[in-house]
C-alpha angles and dihedrals in degrees: 000000000000126000132192111214123199116206143170133225119200141141123029093343089073085085096063117092131234098265090055090047089055091051090046092056092045089056093042092054089055096044090050090052094233121164094242113175121240131212120249127244140057095319109035118195137175114276103240135140126191128209122236107329117249118234120247112269094026125115126211146185093187111064125132140195131180117218133181118222132188088224136338146226117222115296092252093054092046089054093046093051094050094044090051091062098036119108120232107285104044121067131174110237103174140014116190134167114234132195115273088236094055112116114244117266094248093063098044100044106120108162145000138203122231139187117212117200130183127246111220120259099025110080141005100253099207090059086070102034093052093049101046094103099050090043092053097048095053113128089231134012107198123196129173109246115203125198130176090265105031150355131227141170114253133188107234097178096098089057095053104084097174139358129175143147123251135173095275099041139288123331122204138174114209139185106259131177147080096293098046126007127177117188120212089232089064091051094051091048089053088045088053090050090050092054093043094248129138107247115246113189091200093057094079141052119210125210123182109219102181142352120219142204121200118236130170088354093302131105117237134167118275089240095056093086098062138069137219121265106231098174135031116277109218123207092259089055100058116115092033094103098147094048091050090048094051093051 
């Protein structure tokens, strides 16, 4: 059976990278005694797929990972077992079964919501919050994109789906995924350029609120495709997703 797990990353663990997060989850599954499935072959590994990686230093309440299990306890017990072995900074928020045919969360990620807040002593906050709308409605939002081999100016405006000010900072919805991926850091760098400020990467804190897939032309949370497991799924019951969901 396949499960989609929603989790958060806060506190000191925001400073560990994506590969370390993967290893962290591999070990957590074993410490929790969960029946995670392994691949076949000479070098078996846990069958696990993460959605869009979170940048170092960013916090989140909208992370997802798909994991295959040989069988499962109820969603609540799976969450309780995982949270019991998690260190401070990572918490399991949802555990849902998904269809076996469902594409993994990495391949279907289409967008993400972010909240940008301001660190004291760097910028005058109102200069940004009062100019969100004119910044967003520019015909083009150019930014210099640098790679190891070259650099070029790209227009990021098509990848900014929404940006607006709110009481606790700046909200933005950005295209996110393997085909196209816009980081909130890049948007704030362009925003600084628009205002005539030098960009200071230490002036902002970034928090991911939710991650989305696109279905029937609409964005919906990655966790919307699954359902809660209300009774234990035994090994002989795996693969009977529709029957389990109907029950």
